[in-house]
N, C-alpha and C positions, 0 to 999 in steps of 0.2 A: 683832304683833297678828293676830287672826284675820281672814281675808279676808271681805269682804262679797260674797255671791253672791246674785243674783236669778235665780230659775228661773221662766220664763214658761210657764205651762201646767201644769195639774194632772191630766193623763192619765197613762198608764202610764210613758212616758219621763220626764215631769216628776217624778212621785213617786220614781222610781228615782234621778234626778239629785239631787233635794233630799236624799234619804237618804244618798247617797254623799258629797255635799259636806259635810253635817253631820257624818257619821262621820269625815271627814278634818279636822274642826276649824273649818270655816267658819261664819260667821254667815249663816244662809240665810233668805231671804224667798221664799215660794212664792206666785205670783200666778195665780189662776184666774178667768176671766171669768164662769163660771157659778156657781151656788149650791151645787155639790157637786163633790167630787173623783171622778176615775175613772169618769165616766159611761159611756164606751165600754167600759171594763173590765167594768163591771157587765152590759153587754149581750152581751159576747163569749161564744162557745161556748154559745149558747142560755141564757145566764144562769149557766153553770157555770164559765166562764173557762178555756179551753184555754191555759194560760200558757206552755208550752214543748212540746218534742217530744224523744223519745229520740234521734231522728236529726237532730241539728242539724249541717248542713253547707252550704257555699256553693252546692251544686247546687240547693238549694231557694229561692234568692234571685235576684232580678233586680237587678244592681248589685254591684260588687266589694266584698265585706265579709269576705274571708278573714282578714285581719289582725285584725279586730274579733272574729270568732267564735273565733279561736285564743286570745283573751284571756278570752272570756266565752262558754262553751259550755253544754251542758245541765247539766253538773256544777255550774257556777257558779250557774246559775239555781236549781237545787235547794238549793244551800248558802244562797243569799240568802233563799229563802222558808222553808226549814226552820229557819234561824237566827232568823226572826221568829216561829216557833211554828206555822207552817202545816203541817198534815199533807197529804202528797201521795199521789196514786195514778196509776199508769201503765196505760193501757188497752192491749189487745193490738196495736193499730195504732201504738202509740208515743206517742200524745197524753197529755199530763200535765195533770191537773186537781187542784183541792183535793179532799181525801178527803171533805169534807162535801158536795161537789156544789154549793156556792154561791159565785158570784163575789164576793158581798159580803164574804166572809171574806178575800179577797185585798186588797181596799181597806182593810178594817178593820185588818189587821196592819201594813200600810204606814203608815196614818194614826197608829196607836198609836206606832209607832217614831218618826215625825216629831215627835209631841207630846213623847215622852220626851226627844228630843234638843233640844227648844226651838226647832224651826223655826217661824217666823212665817208662818202660813197665812192668806192673805187671799182670801176667796171674794167673788164678784161684783166682781172687780177686774180689768177688762180693760186691756190696754196698747195705747194708740193710736199711740204713737211712742216711739222710742228714739234718744237723741242721745249721741254720744261727745264728752265735754268733758274735755280734758287727760287725766288718768289714770283718769277715772271715766265711768260711764254715767248718764244721766238718763232715768228711766222715769216721767214725770209728776212726782209729788212724791217718788218714791223715788230714792235715789242708791245705786249699787253699783259695786264694782271690777270684778266679772265678771258676765256675763250668759249664761245657758244658755237658748236658745230651744227649747222643747219644745211648740210650739203645735199639732202635728198637722196634718191636712189637711182638705179639704172633705168627705170621706166622712162619712156619718151626720150631716147637718146637724141633724136632730131631736135628736141627742145632743150638740150643741154643736160639730160639725165646721165648720171655717171655714178660709179661706185667709189669715186675718189675719196669721199668723206668716210666711207666705211674702212677704206685702207688706212686713212689717217687715224681712225679710232683703234684699229688693230695695232698700228705702230706705237700707239700710246699705251698699249697693254690691255685693250678690251677684247672680249670674245664677241664674235659676230655670228649669229645664226644664219643658216643657208638662206640666200636671197633668191626668190622666184617671182615671176610676173603674177600680178593679181589685178582684178577687174580687167580682164583681158578676154577678147573673143576666143571661142574654142573651135578647134578643127574636129570634124566628124569624119569617120570612115565613109568612103563612097557609098551612096545609097539614096534613100528617099529624101533625106534632108536637103541635098543639093537640088532635087527636083522642085523644091518649094522656094527657090531663091527669090528674095524680094518680098515674101509674105510675112506679115507681122500678126501675132496673136497675143492675147492675154492668157498666160498659162502658168502652171506650176511645173517645175522641173526637179526631178530627184536624181541624185547620183548614188546608186546602190543604197547602202544604209547609213552613209556618213554625211550627206549634205543635201539640202533642199532649198529652193527659193521660189518666189512668185513675182511675176511682173510681165512686162512686154518682152516677147521673144521674137527675134528677127532671124529668119532663115537666110543663109548666104551661100555663095558658091563654094565656100570652104567648110561651112558648118553652121554655127549659131552665134548670135550676138544679142545685144539688147540687155536691159537690166537683169532679167532672169538668168541669162547665161553668165553675165559678168559677176554677179553675186555668188555664183556657184564655182567660179573658176579657181579661186584660191586653193580649195581643198582638192579639186580634181587635178590641178597642175601638180600639186605636191605628191599625189599618188601616181603620177605618170599616165593618167587617163582613167576612164571609168565607163561602165555601162550605165546609160541614163535613160530616163523615161519622161515623156511629156504628158501631162494631164491637161487636155484641151478645155475642160470644164471644171476648173478648180473651185468655182463657187457652189458646186453641187456635189453631194456624195453620190455613190453609185446607185442607191435606191431612188433618189430624186431624178437622176439622169435616165434611169431605166423607165420610170413612169413617164417622163417626157417623150422618150422614144416610142413607147407603146401608144401614147396618145397621138403622136404624129403618124404612126403606122396606121391607126384606125381612121384618122381624118383624111390622110392622103393615101388611101389603100391602093389607088391606081398608079401611084408614082413608082418609078424604079428607085433603086437604092440611092443613086446620085441625087434624085429629086427629093428623097426623104431628108438628106443632109443639106439641101439647098436652103440657105437662110440661117443655117447653124454654123457653117464654116466658111472661111474666105474662098474666093474664086480660086480654082485649080486644086485646092486641097481635097475636096470630096473624091475626085477621080483618083488622085494619088493614094489617098488613105484607103479607099476600097480595094484598089489593086494590090497594095502592099499587104492587106489582110485577107486576101483570097475571096473577096466579095465581087460579084458581078454588078457593075454600075448601071446596067441596062435592064435589069430584072428586079421586080419587087422582092424585098427581103421577107423570108418566112418568119413568123412570130418566134419560132425556136431559135433564130439567129440573133435576135435583139440583145440577148444577154452577152453574147460574144462581142457584138458591136459595141455595147456599153463598156465592157472591159477594155477594149482596144482604145476607145476614146479617152479613157482615164489613164492609160499607160502605153503610149506609143513609143516603142523602144528604139534607141540608136546608141552608137558607141563613139565616145570622144577619144581621139588619139593623142591630143595634146593641145597646147596653146598656140595662138598666133605669135609673131615675133615681138621682141621687146618694144619696138617702136609703135605697137598698138596697145600696149599695157598702160593703164592709167596710173597705177601705183605698183610698188614692189612690196612683197611680203618678206619678213625677216629683217635682220639688222642687229643693232646693239641690243643685247638682251635686257629685259626690264629689271632683272636682278642686278644689273651693273649700274643702274641709275636710281637715285632717290626720287620717288614720285610723291608729291607733285612739284618739288623744287627743281627737278630735272638735273640735279647735280650728279656728277660722276662719283661713284663710290671708290674709284681706284686712283683718280688723279685730282688733286686739290685744284680748284679753280676752273675745272672743265665742266661744261654743260652740254646737254643734247636736246634737240627738238626736231619735230616733224618726222619725215619718212626715214630718217636714219635709225629710228627706234623700231623695235620689233612689235609694232602696232599697225594694223591697217583696218579700214572700215568698209562697210557696204557702199554701194553707189548711192548717190543722193545728197552729196555735200558733206558726208561724214569725214572724209579724209582731209578736206580743206579745213573743216572745223578743228580737227585734231592738230593741224599745222598752226592755226591761229592760237589755239589754247596752249599747246606745249611751247610755242615760241614766246608767247606773252609771259608765261610763268618762268621759263628759262632766262629770258632777258631781265625780268625783275629780280630774279635770284642772283644773277651775275652782277648786277649793280649794287646789291645790298652789302 
């Protein structure tokens, strides 16, 4: 007889788990507490859904997931969605999106496949408790042989994010590591950062000696956002803040930047310091930068000051005080420890018949489609294992 599999959570990992279990011949019930499937999927990638990346590798993740990614990499993600009829496009930076540019298409093809396979989708059906009884699980009025927990984490509570799944895991005897916001904008102590509100630059950002990132950096009224800040946020948040520095010319080392500055100083010898930086930095930034570092923007820089100018351009310092609220965090860090689950089967080591997938596990990735990829990968493997 076909196994009875209950998948708790209708987000990315839950949709993938339900699909894999149904394809493996199980009778699947998908339980989602909200009134719609894939709400976070619909909001991802600015509504476009960055569903994977050409460069899927363990170096883009926090948490050991090499065995899982070796079973389900970028090729498998493409095969999954193209097999469902979704046309894909890869952008120059490696991010993969639906060709139509709409996240809704991702949810639509998954839902269509689940309907075709006869999956029982129950919306507005939250799970408050799970009990193991003999060889079965009791989820309220529903009985199942196997359960896949795909409840996500507390990020984006306005989209249904909650820690309810983690509480279920704890009630079943699992340890859960501290959960903190990740891929979240960062608040900076009042200073020059806020004066640059709205400016975007390609930069490298370093948080003391424990984390660094590179990409677009957006200055805001509260601090910093953009991929460079988001990729740094996990470690900064876990340490309660940090002194950070911005390298405005990460493509050059100090020697090359100093040569550039000296060449410009000779060529534009009659320009004031602000004019020297004109064309190098975005509008408004030269004046703020020079003022913050004690240079006059109305007088030419002496040759002896170029070294100090170079050092400042390579390490403009500011202090991060903490993260923005949970409703601005893309994912959560922490969750069920990887030592509690068998990877890549995603099977619980403590409770027979229980499986985990997605954000419930203590694995989180960089921005760029890595977290959604982990959701598809872990969900697919968990669903297939639960049905076996």
